[in-house]
C-alpha positions as CSV (number, residue, x, y, z in Angstrom):
1,M,15.9,-9.6,0.2
2,S,17.8,-6.4,-0.6
3,S,17.7,-2.7,0.2
4,H,14.6,-2.5,-2.0
5,Q,12.6,-4.1,0.8
6,L,13.9,-1.7,3.5
7,T,12.7,-2.7,6.9
8,V,11.1,-6.2,6.7
9,D,8.2,-7.6,8.8
10,W,9.9,-10.9,9.5
11,R,7.2,-12.2,11.7
12,A,4.6,-11.8,8.9
13,A,7.0,-13.6,6.6
14,W,7.3,-16.5,9.1
15,N,3.5,-16.6,9.5
16,N,3.2,-16.9,5.7
17,G,5.4,-20.0,5.7
18,A,8.9,-18.6,5.1
19,R,11.6,-20.7,6.8
20,F,14.8,-19.4,5.2
21,A,16.1,-16.1,3.6
22,Y,18.9,-14.9,1.5
23,V,19.9,-11.3,2.1
24,K,21.9,-9.2,-0.3
25,A,25.2,-8.2,1.3
26,T,27.3,-6.7,-1.5
27,E,27.6,-5.8,-5.2
28,A,30.9,-5.6,-7.2
29,T,33.4,-4.0,-4.7
30,S,31.7,-0.7,-4.2
31,Y,28.3,-1.4,-2.6
32,V,27.1,-2.8,0.7
33,N,23.4,-3.1,1.4
34,P,22.7,-0.6,4.2
35,Y,19.9,-2.8,5.5
36,F,22.0,-6.0,5.5
37,N,22.5,-6.3,9.3
38,P,18.8,-5.7,10.4
39,Q,17.6,-7.9,7.6
40,Y,20.1,-10.7,8.3
41,R,19.6,-10.6,12.0
42,G,15.8,-10.1,11.7
43,S,15.3,-13.2,9.8
44,E,17.4,-15.2,12.3
45,S,15.4,-13.7,15.2
46,V,12.2,-15.3,14.1
47,G,13.9,-18.7,13.6
48,M,14.7,-18.7,9.9
49,L,17.9,-20.1,8.4
50,R,19.7,-17.3,6.5
51,G,22.5,-16.6,4.1
52,A,24.2,-13.7,2.3
53,Y,24.4,-13.1,-1.4
54,H,26.6,-11.1,-3.7
55,F,25.5,-9.5,-7.0
56,A,28.3,-10.1,-9.4
57,I,29.6,-7.4,-11.8
58,P,32.3,-9.5,-13.4
59,N,33.9,-7.0,-15.7
60,V,34.8,-4.4,-13.0
61,S,37.2,-6.5,-10.8
62,T,38.4,-10.1,-10.3
63,G,36.3,-12.9,-8.9
64,A,38.6,-13.1,-5.9
65,Q,38.3,-9.4,-5.2
66,Q,34.5,-9.6,-5.2
67,A,34.5,-12.9,-3.1
68,N,36.7,-11.2,-0.5
69,Y,34.4,-8.1,-0.5
70,L,31.4,-10.4,0.2
71,I,33.0,-12.3,3.1
72,N,34.5,-9.1,4.6
73,N,31.0,-7.6,4.7
74,G,29.0,-10.3,6.4
75,G,28.9,-13.0,3.8
76,G,30.8,-15.7,5.4
77,W,29.7,-19.2,6.5
78,S,29.9,-21.4,9.6
79,P,28.5,-25.0,10.1
80,D,26.0,-23.9,12.8
81,G,23.0,-25.4,11.1
82,K,21.4,-22.0,10.4
83,T,23.9,-20.3,8.0
84,L,23.3,-21.1,4.4
85,P,26.3,-21.1,2.0
86,P,27.4,-17.8,0.4
87,L,25.4,-17.2,-2.8
88,L,26.8,-15.8,-6.0
89,D,24.1,-14.0,-8.0
90,V,25.4,-14.0,-11.6
91,E,22.9,-13.1,-14.2
92,Y,21.8,-10.5,-16.8
93,N,23.8,-7.2,-16.8
94,P,21.4,-4.5,-15.5
95,Y,23.7,-1.6,-16.5
96,P,23.8,-0.8,-20.2
97,S,27.0,1.3,-19.6
98,L,28.8,-2.0,-18.7
99,G,28.1,-3.8,-21.9
100,N,25.8,-6.5,-23.1
101,S,23.9,-9.2,-21.0
102,C,27.2,-11.0,-20.6
103,Y,29.1,-7.9,-19.5
104,N,31.0,-8.0,-22.9
105,M,32.9,-11.1,-21.6
106,S,33.6,-14.2,-23.6
107,A,32.3,-17.6,-22.2
108,T,35.9,-18.5,-21.3
109,Q,36.4,-15.2,-19.4
110,M,33.1,-15.7,-17.5
111,V,33.9,-19.3,-16.5
112,N,37.3,-18.3,-15.3
113,W,35.8,-15.4,-13.3
114,I,33.3,-17.6,-11.6
115,K,36.0,-20.1,-10.8
116,D,38.1,-17.4,-9.2
117,F,35.2,-16.3,-7.1
118,S,34.3,-19.9,-6.1
119,R,37.9,-20.8,-5.2
120,T,38.3,-17.8,-3.0
121,V,35.0,-18.5,-1.1
122,Y,36.0,-22.1,-0.6
123,N,39.5,-21.2,0.6
124,R,38.2,-18.7,3.2
125,T,35.1,-20.6,4.4
126,G,35.5,-24.3,3.4
127,R,32.2,-24.1,1.5
128,L,31.5,-23.9,-2.2
129,P,29.1,-21.0,-2.9
130,M,25.7,-21.6,-4.2
131,I,25.1,-20.1,-7.7
132,Y,22.0,-18.2,-8.6
133,T,21.2,-17.9,-12.3
134,T,18.8,-18.7,-15.1
135,A,19.2,-21.4,-17.7
136,D,19.2,-18.9,-20.5
137,W,21.8,-16.6,-19.1
138,W,24.1,-19.4,-18.0
139,N,24.1,-21.3,-21.3
140,T,24.5,-18.1,-23.2
141,C,27.2,-16.4,-21.1
142,T,29.3,-19.4,-20.0
143,G,28.9,-21.3,-23.2
144,S,26.8,-24.0,-21.4
145,S,29.7,-24.7,-19.0
146,R,29.4,-27.9,-17.0
147,A,32.3,-27.0,-14.7
148,F,30.2,-26.1,-11.7
149,A,27.9,-29.2,-11.3
150,D,29.3,-29.8,-7.8
151,H,28.0,-26.3,-6.7
152,P,24.5,-26.0,-5.2
153,L,22.1,-24.3,-7.7
154,H,19.6,-21.6,-7.0
155,I,17.5,-21.5,-10.2
156,A,15.3,-18.5,-11.2
157,S,12.3,-19.6,-13.2
158,Y,9.1,-17.6,-12.6
159,N,6.1,-19.9,-13.1
160,N,3.8,-22.1,-11.1
161,S,4.3,-25.5,-12.9
162,G,8.0,-26.2,-12.2
163,A,11.5,-24.9,-12.5
164,G,11.8,-25.9,-16.1
165,R,15.1,-26.4,-18.0
166,M,18.2,-26.5,-15.9
167,P,21.5,-24.7,-16.8
168,A,24.1,-26.9,-18.3
169,G,25.8,-29.1,-15.7
170,W,22.9,-29.5,-13.3
171,T,20.1,-32.0,-13.4
172,G,18.1,-30.4,-10.7
173,Y,18.1,-27.5,-8.3
174,D,18.7,-26.9,-4.6
175,V,16.5,-23.7,-4.3
176,W,13.9,-22.6,-6.9
177,Q,13.0,-18.9,-7.1
178,Y,9.5,-19.1,-8.6
179,T,8.1,-15.5,-8.2
180,E,9.2,-11.9,-7.6
181,H,5.9,-11.1,-5.9
182,G,5.7,-13.0,-2.6
183,P,2.9,-12.9,-0.1
184,V,4.8,-10.4,2.1
185,V,7.8,-8.8,0.4
186,G,10.8,-9.9,-1.7
187,D,11.3,-12.8,-4.2
188,W,10.0,-16.1,-2.9
189,N,11.8,-19.4,-3.2
190,Q,11.2,-23.1,-2.6
191,W,13.5,-25.7,-0.9
192,P,12.3,-29.1,-2.2
193,A,12.6,-31.1,0.9
194,S,12.1,-31.1,4.7
195,I,13.3,-28.5,7.2
196,N,15.6,-31.1,8.6
197,A,17.2,-31.6,5.2
198,L,17.6,-27.8,4.9
199,Q,19.4,-27.7,8.3
200,A,21.7,-30.6,7.2
201,F,22.4,-28.7,4.0
202,A,23.3,-25.6,6.0
203,R,25.8,-27.7,8.1
204,N,27.2,-29.2,4.8
205,N,26.9,-32.7,6.1
206,A,24.3,-33.9,3.6
207,A,23.7,-33.3,0.0
208,S,20.3,-31.7,-0.9
209,P,17.8,-33.7,-2.9
210,A,17.6,-32.6,-6.5
211,P,14.2,-33.1,-8.1
212,P,14.1,-34.1,-11.7
213,T,14.0,-31.4,-14.3
214,T,10.4,-30.5,-15.3
215,P,9.4,-29.6,-18.8
216,A,9.7,-26.0,-19.8
217,S,6.5,-23.9,-20.1
218,P,4.9,-24.0,-23.6
219,G,5.3,-20.3,-23.5
220,V,9.1,-20.7,-24.1
221,S,8.6,-22.1,-27.6
222,A,5.7,-19.8,-28.4
223,I,7.7,-16.7,-27.4
224,A,10.7,-17.9,-29.6
225,A,8.3,-18.4,-32.5
226,A,6.8,-14.9,-32.1
227,A,10.3,-13.3,-31.8
228,S,11.3,-14.9,-35.1
229,R,8.4,-13.3,-37.0
230,T,8.6,-9.9,-35.3
231,P,11.2,-7.4,-36.8
232,G,12.6,-4.7,-34.7
233,L,12.8,-6.5,-31.3
234,G,16.6,-6.9,-31.4
235,A,18.5,-9.2,-29.1
236,T,17.2,-10.8,-25.9
237,T,18.0,-9.1,-22.7
238,T,16.4,-11.6,-20.3
239,G,15.5,-15.2,-20.4
240,V,11.8,-16.4,-20.5
241,V,10.3,-15.4,-17.1
242,C,7.1,-17.1,-16.0
243,G,4.8,-16.8,-13.0
244,L,2.8,-13.8,-14.2
245,V,-0.9,-13.5,-13.6
246,R,-3.0,-16.3,-15.1
247,G,0.1,-18.4,-15.8
248,G,1.7,-15.9,-18.1
249,C,5.4,-15.6,-19.2
250,Y,7.4,-12.9,-20.8
251,Q,10.8,-12.2,-22.4
252,K,12.5,-8.9,-22.8
253,F,14.3,-7.7,-25.9
254,Q,16.3,-4.6,-26.8
255,G,13.3,-3.2,-28.6
256,G,10.4,-4.4,-26.5
257,D,9.1,-7.7,-25.1
258,I,6.8,-10.6,-25.7
259,R,4.0,-11.7,-23.3
260,W,2.4,-15.2,-23.5
261,T,-0.6,-16.9,-21.9
262,S,-2.3,-20.1,-23.0
263,A,-5.4,-18.0,-23.8
264,T,-3.8,-15.2,-25.7
265,G,-0.7,-16.7,-27.3
266,A,2.6,-15.0,-27.6
267,Q,2.2,-11.3,-28.6
268,P,5.0,-8.7,-28.9
269,T,4.7,-5.2,-27.6
270,K,7.1,-2.5,-28.8
271,G,7.5,1.1,-30.0
272,G,5.2,3.8,-28.6
273,I,2.4,1.4,-27.8
274,R,4.4,-0.6,-25.2
275,P,5.0,2.3,-22.7
276,A,1.4,3.3,-23.0
277,W,0.4,-0.2,-22.0
278,G,2.9,0.1,-19.1
279,T,1.0,3.2,-17.7
280,T,-2.1,1.0,-17.3
281,G,-0.2,-1.6,-15.3
282,Y,0.8,-4.1,-18.0
283,E,-1.1,-7.4,-17.7
284,N,-2.1,-6.5,-14.2
285,G,-4.1,-3.5,-15.3
286,R,-7.5,-3.0,-17.0
287,L,-6.2,-3.9,-20.5
288,G,-4.8,-7.3,-19.5
289,Y,-2.6,-9.2,-22.0
290,P,-2.2,-8.3,-25.7
291,T,-4.3,-10.6,-27.9
292,R,-2.7,-9.8,-31.2
293,A,0.4,-8.1,-32.6
294,E,0.6,-4.4,-33.5
295,E,-1.1,-3.5,-36.8
296,C,-0.1,-0.4,-38.7
297,G,-1.0,1.4,-41.9
298,L,-3.9,3.3,-40.4
299,T,-4.9,6.9,-41.3
300,G,-2.0,9.4,-40.6
301,G,0.6,6.6,-40.2
302,G,-1.1,5.2,-37.2
303,C,-0.9,1.8,-35.5
304,Y,-3.0,-0.1,-32.9
305,Q,-2.8,-3.2,-30.8
306,R,-5.7,-5.1,-29.3
307,Y,-5.7,-6.2,-25.6
308,E,-8.1,-8.3,-23.5
309,G,-9.7,-5.1,-22.1
310,G,-9.4,-2.6,-25.0
311,D,-7.0,-1.2,-27.5
312,I,-4.0,1.1,-27.7
313,H,-3.8,3.4,-30.7
314,W,-0.7,5.4,-31.7
315,A,-0.2,8.0,-34.4
316,P,2.7,10.4,-35.0
317,A,0.6,13.5,-34.2
318,S,-1.2,12.2,-31.1
319,G,1.1,9.6,-29.4
320,A,-0.1,6.4,-27.9
321,H,-3.2,6.2,-25.8
322,P,-5.5,3.3,-24.6
323,T,-9.2,3.2,-25.2
324,S,-11.3,0.9,-23.0
325,G,-14.4,1.0,-20.9
326,G,-17.5,2.9,-22.0
327,S,-15.8,5.4,-24.3
328,R,-14.3,2.8,-26.6
329,P,-17.4,1.5,-28.3
330,A,-18.7,5.0,-28.7
331,W,-15.5,5.8,-30.6
332,G,-15.5,2.9,-32.9
333,H,-13.9,-0.4,-33.8
334,P,-10.2,-1.4,-33.7
335,G,-8.5,0.5,-36.6
336,S,-10.5,3.6,-35.9
337,G,-8.9,7.0,-36.4
338,T,-10.6,7.6,-39.7
339,G,-13.8,9.2,-38.2
340,R,-14.5,12.7,-37.2
341,L,-13.0,12.3,-33.7
342,G,-9.6,11.1,-35.0
343,Y,-7.2,9.5,-32.6
344,P,-7.2,9.7,-28.8
345,T,-4.9,12.4,-27.4
346,G,-5.2,11.3,-23.8
347,S,-6.2,8.4,-21.6
348,E,-9.7,8.0,-20.0
349,V,-10.2,10.2,-17.0
350,C,-12.8,9.3,-14.4
351,G,-14.1,10.8,-11.2
352,L,-16.6,13.2,-12.8
353,A,-20.0,14.1,-11.5
354,G,-22.3,11.1,-11.1
355,G,-19.4,8.7,-11.5
356,G,-18.7,9.7,-15.1
357,C,-15.6,9.5,-17.3
358,Y,-14.3,11.2,-20.4
359,Q,-11.5,10.9,-23.0
360,K,-10.1,13.4,-25.4
361,F,-9.7,12.9,-29.1
362,Q,-8.2,15.0,-31.9
363,G,-11.7,16.1,-32.9
364,G,-13.6,16.2,-29.7
365,D,-14.4,14.2,-26.5
366,I,-16.4,11.2,-25.4
367,H,-18.2,11.4,-22.1
368,W,-19.7,8.4,-20.3
369,A,-21.8,8.1,-17.2
370,P,-23.9,5.4,-15.6
371,G,-27.4,5.4,-16.9
372,V,-26.7,7.5,-20.0
373,G,-23.9,5.7,-21.7
374,A,-21.1,7.1,-23.8
375,H,-21.5,9.8,-26.4
376,P,-19.1,12.1,-28.3
377,T,-19.3,15.8,-28.4
378,R,-17.4,17.9,-31.0
379,A,-17.0,21.2,-32.8
380,G,-19.5,24.1,-32.0
381,I,-21.8,21.9,-29.9
382,R,-19.0,20.8,-27.7
383,T,-17.9,24.5,-27.2
384,A,-21.4,25.5,-26.3
385,W,-21.7,22.7,-23.8
386,A,-18.3,23.7,-22.3
387,N,-19.7,27.2,-21.8
388,T,-22.5,25.7,-19.6
389,G,-20.0,23.9,-17.4
390,Y,-19.9,20.5,-19.1
391,E,-21.5,17.7,-17.0
392,R,-21.5,20.0,-13.9
393,G,-23.7,22.5,-15.6
394,S,-27.5,22.6,-16.2
395,L,-27.3,20.4,-19.3
396,R,-25.4,17.6,-17.5
397,Y,-24.3,14.6,-19.7
398,P,-25.1,14.0,-23.4
399,T,-27.7,11.3,-23.9
400,G,-27.2,10.7,-27.6
401,P,-24.9,11.5,-30.6
402,E,-24.9,14.7,-32.7
403,V,-27.7,14.5,-35.3
404,C,-27.4,16.6,-38.5
405,G,-29.5,17.1,-41.6
406,L,-31.8,19.8,-40.2
407,V,-33.0,22.7,-42.2
408,K,-30.2,25.1,-43.4
409,G,-27.7,22.4,-42.6
410,G,-28.2,22.4,-38.9
411,C,-27.4,19.8,-36.2
412,Y,-28.5,19.1,-32.6
413,Q,-27.5,17.0,-29.7
414,N,-29.7,16.0,-26.7
415,F,-28.5,16.3,-23.1
416,Q,-30.0,15.3,-19.8
417,G,-31.0,18.8,-19.1
418,G,-31.9,20.0,-22.6
419,A,-30.3,20.2,-26.0
420,I,-27.8,22.2,-28.1
421,T,-28.7,23.2,-31.6
422,W,-26.2,24.5,-34.2
423,A,-26.6,26.0,-37.7
424,P,-24.3,27.9,-40.1
425,G,-24.4,31.6,-39.4
426,V,-26.1,31.4,-36.0
427,G,-23.7,29.1,-34.1
428,A,-24.5,26.6,-31.3
429,H,-26.8,27.5,-28.4
430,P,-28.4,25.4,-25.7
431,T,-32.2,25.3,-25.0
432,K,-33.7,23.9,-21.9
433,G,-36.6,24.0,-19.5
434,A,-39.8,25.9,-20.2
435,I,-38.3,28.0,-23.0
436,R,-37.3,24.9,-24.9
437,T,-40.8,23.5,-24.5
438,A,-42.3,26.7,-25.9
439,W,-39.9,26.6,-28.8
440,A,-40.9,23.0,-29.5
441,N,-44.5,24.1,-29.6
442,T,-43.6,26.5,-32.4
443,G,-42.0,23.7,-34.5
444,Y,-38.4,24.0,-33.3
445,E,-36.1,25.3,-36.2
446,T,-38.8,24.6,-38.8
447,G,-41.2,27.1,-37.2
448,R,-41.5,30.9,-37.3
449,L,-38.8,31.4,-34.7
450,G,-36.1,29.4,-36.5
451,Y,-32.9,28.7,-34.7
452,P,-31.8,30.2,-31.4
453,T,-29.2,32.9,-31.8
454,S,-28.2,33.2,-28.1
455,S,-28.2,31.3,-24.9
456,E,-30.9,31.8,-22.3
457,N,-30.4,35.1,-20.5
458,C,-31.8,35.5,-17.0
459,T,-31.6,39.1,-15.8
460,T,-33.3,38.2,-12.5
461,T,-34.6,35.0,-10.9
462,T,-38.0,35.9,-12.3
463,R,-37.3,36.8,-15.9
464,C,-35.4,34.9,-18.6
465,T,-35.2,35.5,-22.3
466,Q,-33.7,33.7,-25.4
467,T,-33.5,35.2,-28.8
468,Y,-34.2,33.4,-32.1
469,E,-33.9,34.2,-35.7
470,G,-37.6,35.1,-35.9
471,G,-38.2,36.5,-32.4
472,T,-37.8,35.8,-28.7
473,I,-39.1,33.6,-26.0
474,T,-39.6,35.2,-22.5
475,W,-40.3,33.4,-19.3
476,T,-41.7,34.7,-16.0
477,P,-43.3,32.7,-13.2
478,T,-46.6,34.4,-13.9
479,T,-46.8,34.2,-17.7
480,G,-44.7,31.1,-18.3
481,A,-42.7,31.0,-21.5
482,T,-44.2,33.1,-24.3
483,P,-42.9,33.5,-27.8
484,R,-42.9,36.9,-29.5
485,Y,-42.3,37.1,-33.2
486,N,-40.4,39.8,-35.2
487,R,-42.6,41.9,-37.4
């Protein structure tokens, strides 16, 4: 737990099986968790064992200074059977301004810093600190040091199958952090033995059982292979983290990341496409996991990437936007962008009348609604539909695509409440109701009336008129819709 969790419902955590907690106390020599006291005491009040942890920033002060800062701000230890040993959280540097993942420190410098921290904690409390880390960070940043094998280990390895590879020097763990999304709040961890053994460990009168190292997830090797064939990712910034939905794993790099599942394989996401995926909720959203790498070379310098639930297309002129749901098949196949609609310029927006959705493209829109499907509207017909109020107006949703090849080069599109017809020189105009039926009886645009040249105009509730190239159609309740031809 840390200040990110604010006020914690400790009774709910206890009811979900939690029996111990580590609470962040300090970071470097300049930060104290403002929620430390209520979190630390709250966990104890429901019967949990609890301990305090310090987030190390090794290149801003000595190990001894940071150890003293932890102990002076609540991070001590006593053999009361409920206080866990002080915990040193030493891992990937989260602050780019402070250097690389290893804080710009050599392996020797890092090992000496940790020794300084540990020696100070031991001298002041009589207890070696527990070390929280990942195998990747430890082996990279300490040069696979084996100097701390006598310290208890808190291993971070997010997956459901086992803690995986241990850092150099350890053959097993004391605590395993297996997920950052617990059933209540905070990161969740496992002690591999009984509550009595945990109490003995807290008193420091018995060593904790260390389970054998379990094989690493197959995602580790798959991610490494994908990284080797993907230019532009840069150096790693985290180890391989598992425990995502459906057994997934990921690893972050300077230029993106790689996601893996047994069903989709290891696929990189980077560039403009990756943040667009992020807006959908990454693998937890409607797109799910990527199923192939980014492919470029599309029209206008575009790229796309396929996901379980759709695609994301990117082009310099339009940015990156996902296509999924009903609008995607109406637009086209992966690699689209060459058709009349061009690239998407926004994400799908839902909540329209009748449960509909729409998405904007460079050359028009696609609207979808239950019962009518998804259909594009573009150019003059789309403008005329907009003038009626889109799906909220009398025409409602389109029921089919634009159809061209009419006389004089005309086109039309059907809607729930009528149709819109367009031709060069006369523009696009809707026809509906009794007037449209009367026009149909004259032969539509092939008859004497030709194309409509205006929208329907109702001067009162009892009289409407629409003009055509060859005349007019007037409707009244008593006469119905009657054509009148020009002389």
